[in-house]
VEXSETOR-104551 format. One line per field, with one value per residue (C-alpha): residue number from 1; residue in one letter; z, y, x. Coordinates in steps of 0.5 Angstrom, whole numbers, plus 500, padded with zeros to 3 digits. Each point is the difference from the previous one (the first is absolute). Layout:
<pts>
seq <- [NUM/...]
type <- [a/...]
pz <- [Z/...]
py <- [Y/...]
px <- [X/...]
</pts>
This chain:
<pts>
seq <- [1/2/3/4/5/6/7/8/9/10/11/12/13/14/15/16/17/18/19/20/21/22/23/24/25/26/27/28/29/30/31/32/33/34/35/36/37/38/39/40/41/42/43/44/45/46/47/48/49/50/51/52/53/54/55/56/57/58/59/60/61/62/63/64/65/66/67/68/69/70/71/72/73/74/75/76/77/78/79/80/81/82/83/84/85/86/87/88/89/90/91/92/93/94/95/96/97/98/99/100/101/102/103/104/105/106/107/108/109/110/111/112/113/114/115/116/117/118/119/120/121/122/123/124/125/126/127/128/129/130/131/132/133/134/135/136/137/138/139/140/141/142/143/144/145/146/147/148/149/150/151/152/153/154/155/156/157/158/159/160/161/162/163/164/165/166/167/168/169/170/171/172/173/174/175/176/177/178/179/180/181/182/183/184/185/186/187/188/189/190/191/192/193/194/195/196/197/198/199/200/201/202/203/204/205/206/207/208/209/210/211/212/213/214/215/216/217/218/219/220/221/222/223/224/225/226/227/228/229/230/231/232/233/234/235/236/237/238/239/240/241/242/243/244/245/246/247/248/249/250/251/252/253/254/255/256/257/258/259/260/261/262/263/264/265/266/267/268/269/270/271/272/273/274/275/276/277/278/279/280/281/282/283/284/285/286/287/288/289/290/291/292/293/294/295/296/297/298/299/300/301/302/303/304/305/306/307/308/309/310/311/312/313/314/315/316/317/318/319/320/321/322/323/324/325/326/327/328/329/330/331/332/333/334/335/336/337/338/339/340/341/342/343/344/345/346/347/348/349/350/351/352/353/354/355/356/357/358/359/360/361/362/363/364/365/366/367/368/369/370/371/372/373/374/375/376/377/378/379/380/381/382/383/384/385/386/387/388/389/390/391/392/393/394/395/396/397/398/399/400/401/402/403/404/405/406/407/408/409/410/411/412/413/414/415/416/417/418/419/420/421/422/423/424/425/426/427/428/429/430/431/432/433/434/435/436/437/438/439/440/441/442/443/444/445/446/447/448/449/450/451/452/453/454/455/456/457/458/459/460/461/462/463/464/465/466/467/468/469/470/471/472/473/474/475/476/477/478/479/480/481/482/483/484/485/486/487/488/489/490/491/492/493/494/495/496/497/498/499/500/501/502/503/504/505/506/507/508/509/510/511/512/513/514/515/516/517/518/519/520/521/522/523/524/525/526/527/528/529/530/531/532/533/534/535/536/537/538/539/540/541/542/543/544/545/546/547/548/549/550/551/552/553/554/555/556/557/558/559/560/561/562/563/564/565/566/567/568/569/570/571/572/573/574/575/576/577/578/579/580/581/582/583/584/585/586/587/588/589/590/591/592/593/594/595/596/597/598/599/600/601/602/603/604/605/606/607/608/609/610/611/612/613/614/615/616/617/618/619/620/621/622/623/624/625/626/627/628/629/630/631/632/633/634/635/636/637/638/639/640/641/642/643/644/645/646/647/648/649/650/651/652/653/654/655/656/657/658/659/660/661/662/663/664/665/666/667/668/669/670/671/672/673/674/675/676/677/678/679/680/681/682/683/684/685/686/687/688/689/690/691/692/693/694/695/696/697/698/699/700/701/702/703/704/705/706/707/708/709/710/711/712/713/714/715/716/717/718/719/720/721/722/723/724/725/726/727/728/729/730/731/732/733/734/735/736/737/738/739/740/741/742/743/744/745/746/747/748/749/750/751/752/753/754/755/756/757/758/759/760/761/762/763/764/765/766/767/768/769/770/771/772/773/774/775/776/777/778/779/780/781/782/783/784/785/786/787/788/789/790/791/792/793/794/795/796/797/798/799/800/801/802/803/804/805/806/807/808/809/810/811/812/813/814/815/816/817/818/819/820/821/822/823/824/825/826/827/828/829/830/831/832/833/834/835/836/837/838/839/840/841/842/843/844/845/846/847/848/849/850/851/852/853/854/855/856/857/858/859/860/861/862/863/864/865/866/867/868/869/870/871/872/873/874/875/876/877/878/879/880/881/882/883/884/885/886/887/888/889/890/891/892/893/894/895/896/897/898/899/900/901/902/903/904/905/906/907/908/909/910/911/912/913/914/915/916/917/918/919/920/921/922/923/924/925/926/927/928/929/930/931/932/933/934/935/936/937/938/939/940/941/942/943/944/945/946/947/948/949/950/951]
type <- [x/x/x/x/x/x/x/x/x/x/x/x/x/x/x/x/x/x/x/x/x/x/x/x/x/x/x/x/x/x/x/x/x/x/x/x/x/x/x/x/x/x/x/x/x/x/x/x/x/x/x/x/x/x/x/x/x/x/x/x/x/x/x/x/x/x/x/x/x/x/x/x/x/x/x/x/x/x/x/x/x/x/x/x/x/x/x/x/x/x/x/x/x/x/x/x/x/x/x/x/x/x/x/x/x/x/x/x/x/x/x/x/x/x/x/x/x/x/x/x/x/x/x/x/x/x/x/x/x/x/x/x/x/x/x/x/x/x/x/x/x/x/x/x/x/x/x/x/x/x/x/x/x/x/x/x/x/x/x/x/x/x/x/x/x/x/x/x/x/x/x/x/x/x/x/x/x/x/x/x/x/x/x/x/x/x/x/x/x/x/x/x/x/x/x/x/x/x/x/x/x/x/x/x/x/x/x/x/x/x/x/x/x/x/x/x/x/x/x/x/x/x/x/x/x/x/x/x/x/x/x/x/x/x/x/x/x/x/x/x/x/x/x/x/x/x/x/x/x/x/x/x/x/x/x/x/x/x/x/x/x/x/x/x/x/x/x/x/x/x/x/x/x/x/x/x/x/x/x/x/x/x/x/x/x/x/x/x/x/x/x/x/x/x/x/x/x/x/x/x/x/x/x/x/x/x/x/x/x/x/x/x/x/x/x/x/x/x/x/x/x/x/x/x/x/x/x/x/x/x/x/x/x/x/x/x/x/x/x/x/x/x/x/x/x/x/x/x/x/x/x/x/x/x/x/x/x/x/x/x/x/x/x/x/x/x/x/x/x/x/x/x/x/x/x/x/x/x/x/x/x/x/x/x/x/x/x/x/x/x/x/x/x/x/x/x/x/x/x/x/x/x/x/x/x/x/x/x/x/x/x/x/x/x/x/x/x/x/x/x/x/x/x/x/x/x/x/x/x/x/x/x/x/x/x/x/x/x/x/x/x/x/x/x/x/x/x/x/x/x/x/x/x/x/x/x/x/x/x/x/x/x/x/x/x/x/x/x/x/x/x/x/x/x/x/x/x/x/x/x/x/x/x/x/x/x/x/x/x/x/x/x/x/x/x/x/x/x/x/x/x/x/x/x/x/x/x/x/x/x/x/x/x/x/x/x/x/x/x/x/x/x/x/x/x/x/x/x/x/x/x/x/x/x/x/x/x/x/x/x/x/x/x/x/x/x/x/x/x/x/x/x/x/x/x/x/x/x/x/x/x/x/x/x/x/x/x/x/x/x/x/x/x/x/x/x/x/x/x/x/x/x/x/x/x/x/x/x/x/x/x/x/x/x/x/x/x/x/x/x/x/x/x/x/x/x/x/x/x/x/x/x/x/x/x/x/x/x/x/x/x/x/x/x/x/x/x/x/x/x/x/x/x/x/x/x/x/x/x/x/x/x/x/x/x/x/x/x/x/x/x/x/x/x/x/x/x/x/x/x/x/x/x/x/x/x/x/x/x/x/x/x/x/x/x/x/x/x/x/x/x/x/x/x/x/x/x/x/x/x/x/x/x/x/x/x/x/x/x/x/x/x/x/x/x/x/x/x/x/x/x/x/x/x/x/x/x/x/x/x/x/x/x/x/x/x/x/x/x/x/x/x/x/x/x/x/x/x/x/x/x/x/x/x/x/x/x/x/x/x/x/x/x/x/x/x/x/x/x/x/x/x/x/x/x/x/x/x/x/x/x/x/x/x/x/x/x/x/x/x/x/x/x/x/x/x/x/x/x/x/x/x/x/x/x/x/x/x/x/x/x/x/x/x/x/x/x/x/x/x/x/x/x/x/x/x/x/x/x/x/x/x/x/x/x/x/x/x/x/x/x/x/x/x/x/x/x/x/x/x/x/x/x/x/x/x/x/x/x/x/x/x/x/x/x/x/x/x/x/x/x/x/x/x/x/x/x/x/x/x/x/x/x/x/x/x/x/x/x/x/x/x/x/x/x/x/x/x/x/x/x/x/x/x/x/x/x/x/x/x/x/x/x/x/x/x/x/x/x/x/x/x/x/x/x/x/x/x/x/x/x/x/x/x/x/x/x/x/x/x/x/x/x/x/x/x/x/x/x/x/x/x/x/x/x/x/x/x/x/x/x]
pz <- [415/504/506/504/507/501/508/503/505/505/502/506/498/499/493/495/496/495/498/494/501/494/502/494/499/496/498/500/507/503/504/503/499/497/497/496/493/498/503/498/506/501/505/505/508/502/499/496/505/505/505/508/504/502/501/497/494/497/494/498/502/500/506/499/507/501/503/508/499/499/505/505/498/498/505/497/492/502/502/495/499/496/493/494/502/495/503/497/499/503/506/500/500/506/504/499/502/506/503/498/504/497/493/501/502/493/496/503/498/494/499/502/495/504/502/492/502/494/499/495/499/498/501/493/497/495/502/508/501/503/501/506/499/503/508/500/505/500/504/496/493/502/502/493/497/503/498/494/499/504/494/494/503/501/493/496/504/498/493/502/505/496/505/506/505/496/503/504/504/507/503/507/504/508/497/500/495/495/501/498/494/498/501/496/494/500/503/505/506/507/506/503/506/496/495/505/504/494/499/501/499/506/505/505/496/503/506/496/497/503/504/496/504/501/504/504/502/502/504/504/507/502/504/497/503/496/498/493/495/497/492/496/499/507/501/494/503/507/498/497/505/505/504/498/499/495/502/501/505/503/505/506/501/508/501/495/502/499/494/497/493/497/496/495/501/496/502/507/502/500/506/503/503/505/500/505/501/495/499/498/496/496/495/498/498/500/494/498/498/505/502/508/503/507/506/505/504/507/496/498/503/500/497/505/503/502/496/497/500/493/503/493/503/495/502/498/498/507/504/505/499/506/503/495/499/507/500/494/504/507/496/496/507/503/494/495/495/493/494/499/496/497/493/496/493/496/494/496/503/499/502/497/501/507/503/506/503/501/507/499/502/506/498/496/493/500/493/503/503/503/497/504/496/501/500/507/497/496/503/499/495/499/494/497/499/499/501/507/503/494/501/508/501/493/499/495/496/501/496/503/497/504/507/502/506/503/500/505/495/493/495/495/496/499/495/501/504/501/504/507/505/504/493/498/493/502/505/495/495/505/501/493/499/507/498/493/497/494/498/495/494/495/494/493/498/505/498/493/501/503/496/496/502/499/502/499/500/492/497/500/507/501/496/506/506/503/500/507/500/501/508/506/502/504/504/508/502/506/499/494/496/493/497/501/498/502/500/502/498/503/497/500/495/497/504/506/501/500/495/503/496/502/494/500/496/494/501/495/494/500/503/494/502/499/499/503/505/501/503/504/503/501/504/504/502/504/501/506/505/504/505/495/494/495/496/494/497/494/496/503/494/500/508/501/494/494/505/506/501/501/500/494/494/496/502/498/506/502/503/505/500/505/500/508/504/506/505/496/497/493/494/494/499/494/497/495/497/500/499/506/502/507/503/507/502/508/506/506/504/494/498/508/500/494/504/506/498/499/495/495/495/494/495/503/507/499/497/505/506/496/500/507/502/497/502/507/498/497/505/505/496/499/508/501/495/504/498/504/502/502/502/499/501/494/500/496/500/498/497/499/493/499/504/499/507/505/504/503/501/501/500/494/501/496/498/498/493/500/502/494/495/503/500/493/498/504/497/492/502/503/493/495/504/499/492/499/503/497/493/502/506/498/499/504/504/507/508/506/506/504/507/506/503/508/503/496/505/507/501/499/504/506/499/500/506/504/500/501/493/496/493/495/494/497/494/498/502/507/500/497/506/505/498/500/507/503/505/506/505/501/493/494/495/503/494/495/503/500/492/499/503/496/493/502/501/493/494/494/494/493/493/497/493/501/496/506/506/503/506/497/507/502/508/501/495/501/493/497/494/499/495/499/494/503/499/494/500/506/500/494/503/498/493/499/503/495/494/503/500/494/497/504/497/493/500/499/497/504/500/502/506/503/499/503/508/501/497/504/506/499/499/507/503/498/501/507/502/497/504/506/499/499/506/504/495/503/507/500/497/506/505/496/500/507/502/496/505/505/499/501/506/505/506/500/506/497/502/497/501/501/493/502/506/499/505/501/496/499/493/501/495/500/497/498/495/498/503/503/504/505/507/503/506/500/504/499/506/507/503/497/503/496/495/501/493/500/493/502/501/497/506/502/507/501/508/502/494/495/493/496/493/499/506/500/501/499/496/498/492/496/495/501/494/504/494/494/496/505/503/505/503/507/506/507/506/504/503/504/504/501/504/495/494/499/498/504/496/494/499/494/500/498/494/498/501/495/495/500/498/495/497]
py <- [495/506/501/506/501/506/503/507/502/505/505/503/507/497/500/493/498/494/495/496/494/496/493/495/493/495/493/499/500/494/494/499/492/495/496/506/500/505/506/504/500/499/495/498/502/494/492/495/495/504/494/501/494/501/495/505/501/494/503/507/506/507/504/507/503/505/506/499/493/505/504/495/495/503/496/493/503/502/493/496/494/505/502/501/505/505/507/504/508/500/497/504/506/498/498/506/505/496/498/503/495/494/503/501/493/497/504/497/493/502/502/493/496/493/502/500/506/503/507/499/507/498/507/501/494/500/493/501/508/501/506/501/499/505/499/495/502/501/494/495/503/498/493/499/503/494/495/502/500/493/497/504/496/493/501/502/495/494/501/498/494/494/495/501/501/506/507/503/507/500/506/501/504/500/504/495/504/500/493/498/505/497/493/501/503/493/503/495/504/499/504/501/496/495/500/501/493/496/501/495/503/504/499/505/506/500/502/506/501/506/500/500/503/493/498/507/499/492/502/506/499/500/505/508/502/507/505/501/504/505/500/505/504/502/501/505/504/500/502/506/502/499/495/496/501/497/498/494/495/500/493/501/495/500/499/496/503/507/504/507/503/505/505/504/508/506/502/499/498/493/496/493/497/494/493/495/493/495/502/507/498/495/497/505/498/505/505/498/507/500/504/502/503/504/497/505/504/497/494/502/497/501/495/495/501/492/496/493/495/495/493/497/495/500/502/496/504/499/502/505/507/503/501/504/504/502/502/505/503/501/504/504/503/501/505/505/498/501/500/492/497/493/497/500/498/498/505/496/494/501/492/497/494/499/496/496/494/494/498/493/498/496/496/494/499/507/504/507/503/507/504/506/505/503/507/501/505/494/496/492/497/494/495/493/496/492/502/502/495/502/508/500/504/503/507/500/506/500/504/502/498/504/501/497/505/493/498/502/500/502/493/499/496/497/503/498/498/504/495/498/505/503/499/506/501/498/506/505/497/501/507/502/498/503/507/499/501/498/495/496/499/505/498/499/506/504/498/501/508/499/502/495/498/502/508/506/507/502/508/500/499/506/505/503/499/503/496/499/495/504/502/496/497/494/497/498/495/494/494/496/504/499/504/507/506/506/502/507/505/506/505/507/504/506/506/496/497/493/495/495/494/495/495/495/494/501/495/504/499/493/500/502/503/495/493/494/501/508/496/495/505/505/494/497/508/498/496/496/498/494/498/496/501/505/501/504/505/499/494/499/502/507/500/497/501/506/505/498/506/495/502/501/499/505/502/503/505/506/505/505/506/506/505/501/506/496/502/495/505/499/505/496/493/497/492/496/494/497/495/499/495/498/500/496/496/501/497/506/497/501/506/502/497/504/507/498/498/506/496/500/506/497/503/495/502/507/500/496/505/506/496/499/507/502/495/502/507/498/496/506/504/495/499/507/501/494/493/495/495/493/494/492/495/495/494/496/493/496/494/493/499/494/499/508/499/507/498/507/506/507/507/504/506/507/503/507/498/497/507/502/497/501/507/501/495/505/505/497/498/507/503/496/501/507/499/496/504/506/497/495/503/495/494/500/493/503/497/503/498/503/503/495/502/502/494/496/503/498/494/504/505/496/496/507/502/493/503/508/501/505/499/505/498/506/500/495/505/500/493/500/505/496/494/503/502/494/497/496/500/493/497/501/496/504/504/495/497/506/501/492/502/507/496/495/507/501/500/497/503/499/502/505/503/507/502/496/503/507/498/498/500/495/501/495/504/507/501/504/495/493/493/494/501/496/493/498/493/498/505/501/507/502/497/505/506/499/500/506/503/498/503/507/500/498/493/497/499/500/495/501/496/504/507/497/502/494/494/503/501/492/498/504/496/493/502/502/494/496/504/499/492/500/503/495/495/502/500/493/497/504/497/492/501/503/493/495/504/499/492/499/504/497/505/507/505/507/507/504/506/501/503/499/498/496/498/493/500/505/501/499/502/497/505/495/496/505/496/501/495/500/497/498/500/494/503/492/498/501/501/507/505/505/504/508/503/508/503/507/497/496/495/493/498/492/498/507/502/505/500/506/502/499/497/495/492/494/494/493/499/494/497/497/495/497/502/499/505/506/499/506/503/499/505/498/505/499/507/503/494/499/495/495/504/500/494/497/502/494/497/502/498/493/503/505/495/496/506/500/493/501/506]
px <- [456/499/495/498/498/497/498/499/506/498/506/503/496/493/500/498/504/500/505/501/505/503/500/504/498/505/500/507/501/504/497/507/500/505/495/497/502/495/502/506/505/507/500/495/500/495/502/498/501/496/499/499/498/493/494/495/504/504/501/505/497/501/497/495/500/494/502/498/504/506/499/499/503/507/504/497/502/507/502/504/495/495/503/497/494/497/499/494/501/494/502/507/496/496/506/503/494/499/507/506/504/497/500/509/500/496/504/507/497/498/507/503/501/499/493/497/495/498/496/495/496/494/496/504/499/494/497/500/498/494/496/496/492/495/499/506/505/508/501/495/502/508/497/497/507/503/495/501/508/500/495/503/507/496/498/507/504/494/503/507/498/502/496/494/505/504/501/494/498/498/497/501/495/497/494/494/496/506/502/492/500/507/497/494/504/504/506/505/500/501/501/507/500/497/506/506/497/500/508/504/507/499/495/503/498/492/504/501/493/496/494/494/493/497/507/500/493/501/506/496/497/492/501/503/506/500/494/499/504/496/499/504/495/498/507/501/493/503/507/496/496/506/496/506/508/504/507/506/500/506/500/505/506/499/493/496/493/502/501/500/497/504/495/503/497/503/506/502/493/501/498/500/494/501/497/499/497/499/493/502/506/495/505/504/507/506/500/493/496/495/493/500/495/501/498/496/505/499/502/506/506/508/506/502/507/500/506/497/504/499/499/499/495/494/493/493/495/496/507/497/503/497/507/503/494/499/508/499/494/504/506/494/498/507/502/497/495/501/495/498/495/498/501/493/503/505/502/506/503/508/502/506/504/502/506/500/500/494/497/498/493/501/494/502/499/497/502/498/505/502/505/504/503/507/497/497/495/497/495/501/497/496/502/499/506/501/508/500/505/505/499/500/507/500/499/495/495/493/494/494/493/495/498/493/496/499/508/504/506/500/500/506/505/507/504/507/505/507/504/502/499/506/504/504/497/494/499/503/495/494/503/500/493/497/503/498/507/500/506/499/505/500/496/503/495/504/507/499/501/506/507/503/507/505/498/504/499/499/501/492/500/505/496/496/506/506/506/501/505/507/497/502/493/500/494/499/495/499/504/499/495/499/494/505/495/504/507/503/506/503/505/503/498/505/495/501/494/498/497/495/497/495/499/495/499/496/495/495/504/499/493/496/493/494/504/500/505/498/493/503/505/494/496/506/501/506/506/499/506/499/506/505/495/498/494/502/494/504/504/507/503/498/500/507/503/498/497/504/506/506/507/504/494/497/493/494/498/495/504/498/507/500/505/501/504/504/494/496/496/497/502/498/496/499/498/502/500/508/505/504/506/500/507/498/494/502/496/498/506/506/497/501/506/503/497/503/507/504/506/495/499/498/494/495/502/500/493/497/503/497/493/501/501/494/496/501/498/494/497/502/495/495/500/500/493/497/502/499/505/497/502/498/505/501/504/504/501/507/498/503/504/496/494/498/498/501/507/499/496/503/496/503/505/499/507/500/501/493/498/503/497/493/501/501/495/495/503/499/493/498/503/496/494/501/501/495/495/502/499/494/495/495/504/506/501/502/501/497/500/494/501/497/494/501/497/505/505/497/504/507/497/498/507/504/496/502/507/498/502/496/498/497/496/497/505/506/505/497/500/507/502/498/502/507/500/496/506/499/506/503/495/504/495/495/500/501/493/496/502/499/492/500/501/494/496/501/495/502/504/496/500/495/499/500/494/495/503/502/504/507/504/505/500/506/504/498/499/495/500/503/501/504/505/506/498/497/503/495/494/495/499/507/499/494/504/505/496/497/506/503/493/502/507/499/503/494/493/494/494/492/500/506/496/493/500/494/505/506/496/497/508/501/496/502/508/497/497/506/505/496/500/507/502/495/504/507/497/497/507/504/495/501/507/500/497/505/505/497/498/507/501/497/498/503/500/501/498/494/496/492/497/493/496/494/494/503/507/506/503/508/505/507/505/506/495/495/495/493/496/494/501/493/497/495/494/497/505/497/507/501/496/496/503/499/500/501/498/503/506/501/502/499/500/501/502/502/504/498/503/501/502/508/501/506/499/503/496/502/499/498/497/493/499/493/497/503/496/500/507/502/506/498/502/500/501/507/501/496/499/492/498/496/502/507/504/506/507/500/507/503/507/499/497/505/506/496/499/508/501/495/503]
</pts>
C-alpha cells in the first residue's frame, strides 16, 4: 500500500519547491514475539516467558516506553533486569533527532541479545501507521502513534494468550495527558517511576530513576537563589540584536566562583567573557552552550590569581558565600579588568554521566546526599539513594537531571558503581570515562570486517604494489612497542646519490571506507597510551599483528621514497604501495649502539648510519628556517612484574636515534602533505600549528627578564634564535627551563580541511604545509591521508565522503577533540602512577625550580621526577605576615624573602591521601628557611632503608 506525503520547502536561494515523498505500508512486518505463530518470522526476539517480578504486573508482559521515558530514563532501561522491551520506530526516530548519545546507547541495547529489545517499524505497518490530523501538533501525533501501536500489540498478542493471565503489553509514560488517553483506550499504562518501584527483583533500581518535574520542585527551597533563565525565543532574538552573546561555558578548576565563556568569532576574532559570582554563573555547567550578557564597563573585573585549595567539605544551600565573593572583588581591584558578563540562559546542556564519590549526609536515615564529582569544574550534585552506606568509599557514576533556580546544587540520580576508590582498576576506569575515551571491547559487527586467518599476501594484492622485500628495511621504536607503524631504509645508488625510504603500515588496505570497522576507528580517532596500558584505535589483530611492521615477516606498506644527494637535498620523490620484509625491529638504544659500534659494518648498521648522517643535516636545515626545539619533561615508570605498580620513576633520555626517526617522519609528512594538496586542493586533510598571540609570551618574557636575558618573539625564527643563546652563568638548567615555559606558551596543533581554511602554516616546524601520514595504526587522520594519497597516485578509488570538504571538516573536529582528550588522559595516568610511586616512598627531599609565582603560592618543578607541585603560603595562619605579590615581576614577598621564577628551592614531597578522591602530591618548603613557613628537614633515612629491604 502506497501513501504519499506532499509538502513545500524553501531553498537557500529563496525558491519554493514542492516535495512529494512516497511512504510504503506493509502487512508482513513481524511483531517479534516468540508466542506469535501468525507473523512469518524466523525466530522471536521477545521471549515467550517474559516475566519480571512486579507488584503491579504479576503476569508476563512486554514494555513499550514512550520517547520521554527513553530520553530521561535510559539508565533504568540499561539495567539487566529490564528485558523484553518494544522500541517503536516513532520513538527511535524522535530519540535520534533529540539526543545522539541516548540514541547510540539505545542502538547498543537493541543489539544485545540478552536484553531482548525489539524494534517495531510501526510507521510502515498498515494497521499502526496514522496520519497527522488538522491542527494536531507533531508531538501529539507521535503520542497517538505510540498508543495505536500499543493497542495493536495488545490485541495481536491476545489471540495467542492461553488464559486470562497471558502475555500483556504495558505502556510506560510520564506524560499525564498521554497516560489518561491510554487508559481511556483500555491500555495497561503506568508512570515509569510507578513501574520501577513495583519491581521486586531489584529495589536499588529506584536510585537510577531520573527525577521528574514534580520531584525537582519538591526538593527546591522556598527562596530563589538564581535568576530565571530566559526562554529560547528571547535568547535567539537577543543574540540576533547583539544584546547577548552565545558561547561555551568553561568552569575554572581552581575557583568554583569563576568561569569564562568562549565566544567563537570569525577568524581570530574569538573572545572570552569572564563570569564571577554564583548569581552570574546562574546554574551553567562546564561545556554548556550559554547566552551571556555583558555587564556595564564599571562592573568589569579581573580573573583572580588566588589558588584555592579544595577542602572537600560539602556546603549546604544556606551556606554563606560572602567570604569567597569578597576575595574575588579584592583581586579584581588589583589587576587589569576584562570583559565581564552574566549567564542569562542555557542554549544547550552538555551534561554527561559524571564519576565521583558520595558525601554521605550526617542526618540519620536521610536518603538525600551530595555527590562530589572527580572533575573540579563540575558542581556537587544532590541525589537520592537508599544505598549510601554501601556506596560510601566507592567511585560511582551520577547523571544530572536538572537544576532548579531555588537549589544551590543540581539534582541528579545514581547510575552505577565503578568499585573502591583508590583501587588501580577503578581509577583507570574513572580516568577513561572522565576524558571520554571510548574503551569498550570491539563489537562483533566491527570484528566481522577483520581479515580471516590465516592471512597471507595474495597475487591480487601485488597488482598495484612494488616488491621491496629485498631492501634492508628496519624499524626503530621505544622498548616493548608492538604497534610498529614505520620502517626505514637507506642505500647507495649507482649514480653516487642515496635512496631513502619511509615505509608506513598500509592500514587503509584492511579498513575500507564506511564499514563498521572504519566507523569505529573514526569515532575513536586515536590510540590512547596510558602507563602500562594501551587503548587501541583498531583491533589487536591489525594493530599488533597484520599491520605491525615486525621483522622477518612480509607486510603491506605505503612507501615514500626519495633520491637525495649527500647534503640531504631531495632530487626526486615518489610514492608507492609496496610489500616489505623488515630485517630488524630495533629499540632506540639498540639502533644507537649499532651506529656507535665501529666493529659493526653489516647492511642494517650501514643503513642506520646513512640515515643518521642525513637526519642531522635535515634537522640543521629545519632549525635554520626557524623550527622550534622546545622542551617538556617526560617520565618513564618501571613496573613491578607481579603487582604492575610503579617501583621506579625516571625522566626519559633522548638519543640521536630518536631525532633520526623524527626527522624522516617529518619529511615524509611534509612530502605527502604537498602531494595531496596539489591533487585535492579543496579536501586535503592537513595539520596546522597557529602562531601564539603575543600575550601568550608574557610569562616567558618576564621569566627571562628576571635573569637579564632578552627573548624575541616576533617570529618562530626570532624565538628559536634567542632561545639558542639564552644562558646564565652558573645555571646550566636555565635554558631547559626557558624552553619548558616556551612550550606552555604554544597553541594546540589541529587538523583541518584545506578547502575550509586559508592558513596552512605550522609554526613549530616552520613548515608552510604539514599533515600526518606516518602513524595509521594509531591515528585515524593518517588513514584518511593514506586514502587521499592512494587516489592521487591511482592506487585506489575515491568515495563521496573523501571529497566532501564539509564532512572532512566535521571529521577533523572529532579528531581534534579525541586527540586533546587522549593527551589529558595520558597526563592523568602519569599523575595517578606518580601518586602510587610516592605512596610507598614516605617523605622525600628534592631540589626544584620555581616555574610560576602566584598570589599565595609558588609552583615548583622537580626535574628528577618531571613533577610539578604547589607550595602554599596559608594566609589564614595569623603567624605568617601579609604576602606581598607583584604581578609585574611576578614576585612574591614572604617574611623579607622574595620568590622569583626560576629560583632554586628545596622541598619535601609526600602523598596526601586524606581526601581519597583528590589525592595530591604535597610540597612544603625546606630551603630557603622562612620562619613559620619552612618545615624542618625530615629524617628520610629510615624510609630509604625500608625501601631497600622491600626490594
